[in-house]
KEDRENFI-660144 format. One line per 4 residues: number of its first residue (from 1); their letters; for each residue x, y, z of N, C-alpha, C. Coordinates in steps of 0.001 Angstrom, whole numbers, padded with zeros to 6 digits. Example, Ala and Ser with C-alpha at 12.3 -4.5 7.8 and 13.67 -1.06 7.14 Angstrom:
! residues 2
1> AS> 013190 -005690 007800 012300 -004500 007800 013200 -003300 007800  012850 -002250 007080 013670 -001060 007140 012900 000030 007870
***
This chain:
! residues 77
1> METE> -007211 018317 -008785 -008006 017251 -009840 -008511 016257 -008754  -009778 015808 -009085 -010538 014869 -008210 -009967 013532 -008482  -009806 012656 -007313 -009419 011259 -007580 -010644 010407 -008033  -010398 009766 -008967 -011511 008881 -009606 -011546 007494 -009075
5> QFEA> -012543 007014 -008366 -012726 005709 -007769 -013850 005005 -008175  -013913 003615 -008284 -014966 002843 -008518 -014896 001352 -007989  -015885 000551 -007848 -015792 -000642 -007266 -015644 -001614 -008351  -015004 -002680 -008112 -014613 -003512 -009236 -014551 -005027 -008626
9> VLTG> -014842 -005950 -009595 -014694 -007382 -009033 -013683 -008255 -010080  -012846 -008845 -009459 -011962 -009653 -010389 -012279 -011219 -010019  -012125 -012038 -010945 -012373 -013455 -010701 -011197 -014224 -009862  -011463 -014537 -008837 -010343 -015155 -008108 -010545 -016802 -008397
13> TDTP> -009499 -017481 -007815 -009353 -018945 -007919 -010454 -019612 -007373  -010935 -019166 -006203 -011899 -019745 -005340 -013248 -018918 -005432  -013202 -017766 -005266 -014218 -016753 -005088 -013905 -015398 -005746  -014953 -014590 -006121 -014696 -013380 -006741 -014011 -012524 -005621
17> VSGI> -013131 -011496 -006104 -012143 -010631 -005296 -012858 -009226 -005555  -013476 -008723 -004502 -014049 -007300 -004566 -013021 -006444 -004110  -013097 -005083 -004765 -012230 -004111 -004354 -012575 -002771 -004984  -011598 -001837 -004834 -011719 -000467 -005244 -010676 -000220 -006320
21> VTSI> -011101 000491 -007271 -010084 000940 -008277 -009926 002361 -008131  -008699 002738 -008163 -008378 004399 -007930 -007412 004846 -009121  -007794 005833 -009695 -006931 006355 -010809 -005842 006989 -010092  -004551 006676 -010431 -003492 007149 -009608 -002469 008155 -010590
25> GDSV> -002777 008246 -011783 -002062 008899 -012800 -002502 008789 -014097  -001729 009405 -015066 -002365 009402 -016566 -002390 008004 -016998  -003577 007432 -017218 -003836 005934 -017654 -003190 004945 -016601  -003020 005335 -015536 -002617 004266 -014351 -003625 004004 -013270
29> YEFR> -004010 002753 -013104 -005034 002411 -012252 -004598 001433 -011169  -005028 001610 -010022 -004724 000543 -008895 -005919 -000058 -008441  -005824 -001385 -008385 -007029 -002070 -007715 -006524 -002733 -006407  -007244 -002438 -005400 -006951 -002900 -004068 -008095 -003504 -003580
33> SLDD> -008096 -004902 -003299 -009150 -005830 -002612 -009710 -005123 -001507  -010894 -005346 -000927 -011466 -004830 000253 -010864 -005466 001504  -010202 -006702 001342 -009550 -007200 002467 -008077 -007182 002572  -007676 -006308 001506 -006213 -005863 001410 -005369 -007139 001109
37> SLQI> -005847 -008244 000611 -005192 -009515 000134 -004415 -009252 -001197  -005198 -008387 -002129 -004653 -008249 -003413 -004403 -006839 -003940  -003413 -006441 -004540 -003255 -005075 -005036 -002601 -005384 -006433  -003238 -004669 -007441 -002698 -004777 -008732 -002616 -003318 -009493
41> TISR> -001594 -002805 -010051 -001509 -001650 -010808 -001376 -001932 -012245  -002191 -001386 -013114 -002103 -001493 -014410 -001957 -000007 -015151  -001372 -000114 -016370 -001252 001302 -017119 -001284 000876 -018509  -001583 001926 -019380 -001632 001725 -020870 000033 001952 -021218
45> DANG> 000476 001321 -022231 001760 001573 -022776 001485 002306 -023972  002703 002749 -024652 002592 003622 -025791 001840 003081 -026876  001564 001894 -026958 000806 001316 -028072 -000747 001140 -027635  -000993 001651 -026427 -002453 001661 -025954 -002817 000233 -025255
49> HWKR> -001934 -000889 -025062 -002207 -002079 -024471 -002039 -001858 -023019  -002853 -002571 -022176 -002877 -002529 -020816 -001756 -003506 -020335  -000961 -003091 -019329 000078 -003844 -018642 000145 -003776 -017351  000572 -004813 -016606 000453 -004828 -015057 001976 -004297 -014872
53> IAGS> 001985 -003194 -013973 003294 -002464 -013738 003616 -002719 -012182  002890 -003167 -011393 003084 -003384 -010041 001889 -004463 -009387  002165 -004840 -008218 001065 -005498 -007499 001774 -006866 -006664  000801 -007273 -005963 001021 -008470 -005013 001213 -009726 -005918
57> EPYL> 001933 -010707 -005272 002009 -012094 -005801 001377 -013006 -004900  000770 -013975 -005412 000682 -014445 -006887 -000458 -013649 -007562  -000645 -013572 -008861 -001665 -013014 -009508 -002014 -013748 -010733  -003200 -013549 -011160 -003680 -014317 -012377 -003438 -013326 -013650
61> SGWV> -002916 -013603 -014667 -002763 -012838 -015811 -003972 -012458 -016432  -005068 -012990 -016364 -006408 -012709 -016706 -006850 -011406 -016080  -006232 -010989 -014930 -006881 -009838 -014212 -006533 -008667 -014830  -005498 -008527 -015634 -005236 -007314 -016564 -006272 -007072 -017402
65> DELS> -006814 -008090 -018200 -007762 -007842 -019075 -009297 -007644 -018426  -009467 -008185 -017309 -010708 -008053 -016639 -010788 -006623 -016205  -009527 -006118 -015486 -009528 -004847 -014890 -009677 -003780 -015864  -009025 -003995 -017165 -008995 -003065 -018124 -010272 -002864 -018677
69> EQIQ> -010999 -003880 -018896 -012371 -003890 -019398 -013383 -003134 -018361  -013219 -003313 -017005 -013952 -002595 -016038 -013495 -001112 -016006  -012355 -000638 -016191 -011951 000780 -016388 -012621 001292 -017492  -012460 000687 -018611 -013197 001360 -019741 -014624 001484 -019697
73> TSTN> -015198 000625 -019027 -016741 000645 -018945 -017040 001740 -017860  -016373 001810 -016898 -016559 002782 -015696 -016214 004140 -016021  -015180 004279 -017055 -014653 005716 -017039 -014969 006201 -018497  -015589 005401 -019298 -015842 005785 -020703 -014722 006187 -021505
77> F> -013495 005463 -021086 -012280 005634 -021655 -012146 005633 -023063
***
């Protein structure tokens, strides 16, 4: 199985945070910033809602929504 990756940008507190999103499992995606300052992993739960399951601290709760929207757009989920 080929690893799925795409570029994404999350809204940071001061500046946008650019990174790469990688599919690492069934409905599990990891965002890693280009400068390695941020990592966040999200997954769909049994009800289809996106949840943060791992990642660096601190993080902004809005990143889950931003990231899930970009995943759905990029993967035609």
